[in-house]
Backbone as JSON, one array per atom type, in Angstrom:
{
  "sequence": "GGVYQVPTEVTPKRQTSLSIRWVINAARDRKGMPMAQKLALELLDASTEQGGAVKKKQDVLKMAQANKAFAHLAK",
  "N": [[7.52, 24.11, 10.46], [5.65, 21.32, 11.7], [5.62, 17.69, 11.75], [2.87, 15.68, 11.35], [1.04, 12.83, 12.43], [-1.57, 11.72, 10.77], [-4.6, 10.23, 11.32], [-6.3, 8.02, 9.13], [-8.91, 6.45, 7.16], [-8.64, 2.98, 6.33], [-8.45, 1.02, 3.47], [-10.4, -1.95, 2.7], [-8.85, -3.92, 1.33], [-6.24, -3.18, 1.99], [-6.42, -3.47, 4.75], [-6.58, -6.25, 5.01], [-4.1, -6.94, 3.93], [-2.32, -5.7, 5.75], [-2.99, -7.08, 8.12], [-2.24, -9.73, 7.53], [0.5, -9.35, 7.15], [1.26, -8.47, 9.74], [0.68, -10.76, 11.26], [2.46, -12.64, 10.14], [4.95, -11.39, 10.66], [4.89, -11.32, 13.48], [4.91, -14.05, 13.97], [7.42, -14.69, 12.96], [9.01, -13.47, 14.86], [8.89, -15.14, 17.02], [10.86, -17.56, 18.71], [12.93, -20.51, 18.31], [11.56, -22.7, 17.09], [10.08, -24.48, 14.27], [8.95, -22.58, 11.35], [6.32, -23.15, 10.5], [5.12, -24.09, 12.82], [5.4, -21.85, 14.48], [3.81, -20.03, 13.1], [1.33, -21.28, 13.27], [0.88, -21.18, 16.05], [0.79, -18.42, 16.41], [-1.51, -17.76, 14.96], [-3.41, -19.12, 16.47], [-3.16, -17.7, 18.87], [-3.99, -15.18, 17.96], [-6.64, -15.71, 17.44], [-7.71, -15.74, 19.94], [-7.51, -13.17, 20.75], [-4.88, -12.45, 21.52], [-1.25, -12.37, 21.48], [1.43, -11.28, 19.25], [0.59, -10.03, 16.83], [-1.97, -9.07, 17.42], [-1.33, -7.31, 19.44], [0.12, -5.43, 17.98], [-1.94, -4.43, 16.36], [-3.56, -3.25, 18.34], [-1.78, -1.3, 19.27], [-1.54, 0.36, 17.0], [-4.17, 1.24, 16.76], [-4.42, 2.62, 19.19], [-2.58, 4.67, 18.75], [-3.82, 5.99, 16.64], [-6.11, 6.91, 17.94], [-4.91, 8.67, 19.75], [-3.96, 10.58, 18.0], [-6.18, 11.71, 16.93], [-6.96, 14.33, 17.01], [-5.7, 15.55, 14.9], [-7.11, 14.87, 12.68], [-8.61, 16.58, 11.13], [-6.83, 17.63, 9.37], [-6.53, 15.96, 7.27], [-6.59, 15.18, 3.79]],
  "CA": [[6.33, 23.32, 10.66], [5.82, 20.0, 12.3], [5.13, 16.52, 11.03], [1.76, 15.1, 12.11], [0.49, 11.55, 12.0], [-3.0, 11.95, 10.61], [-5.31, 8.96, 11.15], [-7.22, 7.96, 8.01], [-9.53, 5.15, 6.92], [-7.83, 2.03, 5.58], [-9.31, 0.25, 2.58], [-10.47, -3.36, 3.08], [-7.72, -4.67, 0.78], [-5.06, -2.85, 2.81], [-6.65, -4.08, 6.06], [-6.19, -7.66, 4.88], [-2.65, -6.98, 3.71], [-1.65, -5.38, 7.01], [-3.2, -8.13, 9.11], [-1.39, -10.87, 7.17], [1.89, -8.95, 7.42], [1.48, -8.44, 11.18], [0.69, -12.14, 11.75], [3.72, -13.27, 9.71], [6.06, -10.79, 11.41], [4.81, -11.78, 14.87], [5.34, -15.45, 13.97], [8.88, -14.69, 12.76], [9.67, -13.02, 16.09], [8.95, -16.26, 17.97], [12.14, -18.25, 18.53], [13.15, -21.87, 18.75], [10.71, -23.75, 16.5], [9.9, -24.27, 12.81], [8.05, -21.49, 10.98], [4.94, -23.63, 10.45], [4.62, -24.15, 14.2], [5.3, -20.47, 14.97], [2.65, -19.42, 12.45], [0.13, -21.9, 13.85], [0.71, -20.64, 17.4], [0.39, -17.01, 16.3], [-2.91, -17.73, 14.54], [-4.21, -19.52, 17.63], [-3.16, -16.56, 19.78], [-4.81, -14.12, 17.37], [-8.06, -16.08, 17.55], [-8.13, -15.47, 21.32], [-7.16, -11.76, 21.02], [-3.57, -12.38, 22.17], [-0.17, -12.51, 20.52], [2.12, -10.1, 18.73], [-0.19, -9.35, 15.79], [-3.06, -8.34, 18.07], [-0.7, -6.19, 20.15], [0.42, -4.43, 16.95], [-3.22, -3.82, 15.99], [-3.97, -2.38, 19.44], [-0.87, -0.16, 19.29], [-1.9, 1.25, 15.89], [-5.45, 1.84, 17.13], [-4.15, 3.58, 20.26], [-1.91, 5.81, 18.15], [-4.84, 6.71, 15.88], [-6.95, 7.61, 18.92], [-4.13, 9.77, 20.3], [-3.76, 11.6, 16.98], [-7.49, 12.06, 16.35], [-7.05, 15.79, 16.95], [-5.15, 16.0, 13.62], [-7.92, 14.3, 11.6], [-9.11, 17.66, 10.27], [-5.78, 17.98, 8.43], [-6.54, 14.99, 6.17], [-7.01, 15.75, 2.51]],
  "C": [[6.67, 21.96, 11.25], [5.28, 18.9, 11.41], [4.07, 15.87, 11.91], [1.39, 13.74, 11.54], [-1.02, 11.71, 11.97], [-3.69, 10.61, 10.41], [-6.3, 9.04, 9.99], [-7.82, 6.56, 7.91], [-8.59, 4.28, 6.09], [-8.77, 1.18, 4.74], [-9.33, -1.23, 3.0], [-9.31, -4.2, 2.55], [-6.46, -4.42, 1.6], [-5.21, -3.43, 4.21], [-6.19, -5.54, 6.05], [-4.68, -7.79, 4.75], [-1.89, -6.71, 5.0], [-1.79, -6.5, 8.03], [-2.34, -9.35, 8.81], [0.07, -10.56, 7.48], [2.19, -8.98, 8.91], [1.53, -9.85, 11.77], [2.01, -12.81, 11.39], [4.9, -12.7, 10.49], [6.06, -11.23, 12.87], [5.26, -13.24, 14.97], [6.86, -15.53, 13.8], [9.63, -14.32, 14.05], [9.73, -14.11, 17.16], [10.22, -17.06, 17.68], [12.04, -19.72, 18.9], [12.23, -22.94, 18.21], [10.56, -23.49, 15.01], [8.84, -23.21, 12.53], [6.59, -21.95, 10.96], [4.33, -23.66, 11.85], [4.45, -22.74, 14.77], [4.06, -19.79, 14.39], [1.35, -19.98, 13.02], [-0.15, -21.33, 15.24], [0.24, -19.19, 17.35], [-1.07, -16.9, 15.88], [-3.83, -18.15, 15.68], [-4.29, -18.38, 18.64], [-4.07, -15.44, 19.26], [-6.3, -14.44, 17.5], [-8.6, -15.84, 18.95], [-7.74, -14.05, 21.76], [-5.87, -11.62, 21.83], [-2.5, -12.4, 21.09], [0.35, -11.18, 20.0], [1.32, -9.33, 17.7], [-1.32, -8.53, 16.4], [-2.5, -7.15, 18.84], [-0.37, -5.07, 19.17], [-0.85, -3.69, 16.54], [-3.67, -2.84, 17.08], [-3.09, -1.15, 19.53], [-1.23, 0.86, 18.2], [-3.21, 1.96, 16.21], [-5.27, 2.91, 18.21], [-3.5, 4.84, 19.7], [-2.91, 6.65, 17.34], [-5.74, 7.5, 16.81], [-6.21, 8.83, 19.48], [-3.98, 10.91, 19.3], [-5.06, 12.04, 16.31], [-7.64, 13.58, 16.19], [-6.54, 16.33, 15.61], [-5.98, 15.52, 12.43], [-8.43, 15.38, 10.65], [-8.08, 18.07, 9.22], [-5.76, 17.05, 7.22], [-7.09, 15.64, 4.9], [-8.32, 15.17, 2.07]]
}
């Protein structure tokens, strides 16, 4: 058998947790400045639909769309 990535709904609490994690990780990936400044820049980018956290969100959404055919396998 194969391993399928089945897209499922994410609870609001997990949505918040993931978004904070993605913003912090995207800020950490920026180089050459203090963390407070990196975090501020990432939040500003996120507010204009740019930056690493928004790219991560779009990638996850794209993957869910691509795997929509496996949604019937969800429990």
